[in-house]
N, C-alpha and C positions, 0 to 999 in steps of 0.2 A: 504494500499499500504506499502511495506517495504521501509526502509530508503535507499537512495543512497548515493553516496560519497559526503562529505562536503568540499568544496574548501576553507572555511573560518573558521577554527577551533576556539573555544572560547579562550580567553586570560586566563592567569593565575588567573586573579581576579574571573573568572567564575568557578574555580575548588575549592570546599570547602576545599579539603585536602591540598591545597597550602597556605591556609590562615596563618598557624603558620610560615612558613618561610617568608612569605610576610611581616608579622608583625615585624619579627626580622630585615629585611632589611630596613624597615621604621624607626624603632627606631635607627639603626645604622646611617642612613642618618641625622636624626634629631639631633643626639648627636655629628655629626662631626667625625664619627668613620667608614666612608664607607670604605670597604677594598680595597687594591690595587690589591690583589689577591683573588678571589672567586671561590671555587670549588663546584659545585653542584653535589653532588652524586645521580644520577638519577636511580632509579629503572626503567628498560626499560619500556618505554610508560607511565610513570606515570606523564609526564608534565615537565620534567627538562628543556627542551629547552624554553617552555613557561615561565617558572619561570626566565631563564636566560634573556630573552627579556624583561621582567618586571623589572628586576634588572638593565639592561642597560638604559631602559628609565628613571627609577628612578635617575640614575646617571646623565643623560644628562639634565633632566629638572631642571630648576633653580628657580621655583617657590616653595613657603613653601608647598603647597598642592601636591607636586610632587607624581607620574606623573599626571600632570593636563589634558593632552590630548587636551590642547587648543593652548598652546604657540607655538612659531615657532620651538623650539627644538622638541616638541612632534609631531607636525604635519609633521616634516621632518622625524622623525624616523619612524612614522607609515607607511609613504609611501616609506621607505627604501631609503631616500635620505639625511640622515644626514651625513655632511662631517666628523664628528669626531666620527663615528661608523664604525666599521670593523668586518667582520665575516670570520672566517677561517674553512674550511672543506676539507675533501679529494676531489682532482680534478676528476671530472667525475667518471669513474669506479674504480680509484685508491682506495685502502684500507688505504692509509697513507696520513698524512699531512707531506709534505716535508720542508727540511730546507730552501729552497728557499723562500717558502710561509712565513715562520716565519721571515726571514730576512726582506723581503719587509714590513711585518707587523711592525717590530721593528723600521724601518725607518719612518713609518707613525707616530707611537707613540711617536718618539723623537721630532716631530715638534709641535710648539704651536698649540693650538686648534683654529680652524677657527673662532668659534663664542666666544672664550675667556672663555669657561667653561670646562667641562670635556671631556676627550677622553676615548673611551670605545671600548674593542675588546671582541668578543665572539668566542670562540673555542670549536667546538662540532663535533664529539665526540673527547674529549682530549686524550683519550687513543689511537687514531690513529696516534699521533705525532710519528715519528720514533725516533731513538735515537739522530740523529743529530739535529732535529727539537726541541727535548725536551731540549737539552743543549742550543740551540740558545734562546729559550724561558727563560731559567732560567736567562740568562744575564738581560733580561728586567725586570724580577720579582726582581732580586737583586738590580737593580739601576734604579727604574722607575722615570719618570719625574712626577712632581707634577700633581694631579688631573687625573692620568691614572688609570684605572681599567680593570683588565684582568678577564673575567668570563670564566671559564672552565666548561664543562658539560661531565661527564663520568659515564657510568654504571659499569666500571671496573676500579676505580682509583688505584687499586693495581698494574696496569700496567704502572703507571706513576712513575718516579723517586722520591725517597723519598725527594730529595732536592727541588723538585717542591711542593710536598704535604706539606712540612714544611713551605712553604711561603705563603699557601692559607688558608683562613678561609673556613671551610667546612659546608655545607648545605645538609642535607639528605632529599630526596623526596621519599616517598613511596605511592604506590597506595592505595586506600581504599579497604574495603572488596568487594567481588564479587557483592554483592546485591546493594551496594552503586554505584559501577561502571555502573551496568545495568540501574539504576534509572537516573544517570547522562547523560548517553548515550541517553536514551529515551526521556529525557527533551531537549536535543539539536538536535537530529535526528529524533525523533519519534520512533514508535514501530518497532520491527525487532528481528530477532533471535540472539539478543546480547549475551545470555548464551553461545551458541554454538560458536560465533566469539571470545569470551573472552577465552573460553576453548582451541581454535586452537591458537589464538595469545598470549596467556598469559594474566595475570590479567593486561593489558596494555591498560587503557582507551583511551589515546591519539592515540595509534596505531589502535584501533578499530574504533575510530572516523573518521580516514582517510580511512577506508576500506568500502567495501560494504558488510554488514552482510549477505544479502541474497547469495551473490556469495561465501563467506567463507562457509556458511552452504551447499550450492551446492556442493563444491569441497570436503568437509568433507564427505558428504553422498557418492559421486561417489568413494573417495578414501577408505572409509570403505568397501564398497561393493567389490572393487577390491582386497582389501588385505585379505578379507575373502574367496574370490575365489582363491586367490594365495595360502593361508594356506591350502585350500582343495584340491589343485593340479589341479584346473580347469581353471586357468588364463593363458592367452597367454602373458607370462612375457616379452618376447622380444618386442612383439608389443606394450604393455602397457608401458613399459620403454622407447621405442623410442617416443611414444606420449607425455608422460610426460616431457621427457628432452626437447622436441621442444616447448612445450607449454609456454605461457607467465605467467602462474602461478607456475612456478617451486619452488620458495621459499614458496609459500602457500602450494603446494603439500607436500614439505618436512615437513612443520609444521603439516599438517593433518596426515602424516605417523607417526610422533613423537607422536601426540595425541592419535593415535589409539594404538601403542605399549604400551604407558604409561597406557592407560585405561585397556589394557589386563593385564599388571603387577599388577596394583591396584585390579582388579577383582580377580586375582589369589590369592592375599594375603589378600582380604577381606577389601580393603580400599575404602570408598564411593568417587565417583567423585562430584565435585562441581556442575557440570551441570546435573540436572536431565534430561533434554532434551536429552543430549547425552547418559546417562545411558539407557533410555528407548527406544532409537532408534536402528536401525540396523547396529551399527558400530562394535559390540564386537562378538567374538566366543560364541557359545552356553554354552560351558562348560569351567569353569575356573579350575576345578580340574586336567585337563590333560595337563596344560600348563607347559612347560619347562621354568621356569623363568630365568635360567642362559642363555639359548639361546635368550630369549626376551631381557635380558639386553645387550648382544653382538649386537643384532640387533639395540638397542637403541644407542649404542656407535657408530654403523655405520652411523645412521642418523645424529648425532652430528658431526661427521667427515666430512659427505658430505655437511651438512650446512656450515661448516667452509670453505670448499673448493669450494663452489658453484661459486664464482667469478674468479676462476683460470681457466686455460685451460683443466681442467679434462674433460674426457669423461663422460658426464652426463648419457647417455644411458647405457653405460657399467657399471658405477657405481650403477645405479638403479637395473640392473639385478642382480648384486652380492648382493645387499641388499635383493631383493625379492626371489631369489631362495632358501635360507634356511627357509623361512616361514613354509613349511609343517613340518620340523623337530622341530619346537617350540611346537608341541603338542605330548606328550608321546604316544606311541602305534599307532601314525599316525592318531589318531582321528581328522577328519576334522571338523573345526568350521562351524556353520551353519549361514547364513545370514538370519535374520528373521525381 
């Protein structure tokens, strides 16, 4: 039986590639040098938020073997009820953290800790702070109350103001090699089409952990078949675009389209794919030599733009149609790709 969604992901301590930054944090706390501002530069899906939560619990626990997992601070943190811990994220479907949220956070951080220990705030993704919110946060970083720790998690720290970056210690989190990701996922979730899931979702083990790999593989197969049909001029493009736009897996569908186009480009220039399962299955056109790489790159740019705009009021169905109609022109001489 293939793995299903896992509602309780492993902690940072269970991810071997997070051991080095965890050791650094432990040493900083033991030496009394725990940072006021900590920026975790997270490679998407590599576990930056899990590491941030470990860092928060490490700051809040007052026992020498922190985080002990047994004291009152740890127990309250584990059940998300610690009075001196705050989290900041975009509200609902908003793509930004707003200045009002940061001001409310600043007011809480200015108060004396309820338990007399540390006060910690976790902001993720920190690059979603709008300009006014970032300026408001800077004031707290410049003049923090004692025993306050601000933990920022960002996959794109370059989007943060230099003034914030300069006041934070940075930890980089990178995902391990693909084979190590697959082994880790199988250990925690059991067997499944993890190579395909990671090919679609990126080398992002924590993202894959929260997904249903069988569903990802199913959508990838269906999308690959449809795109091959579209490139051959045999797909009902308006009908497919409408169905995909209204489906619950729209973001996953876009990821599958991106994976398919990228695999076509790689095949055309002779680059191997990391997933042998993807290469050997019926996702790719039959002939790479007839591919118009420039056209495929333009289509890939279109996918990137659509993924960027997916949360706006864009007409998804029309945008997908505009993406799919040029597919037949991506093969020189009109040579249609074969689904095999």
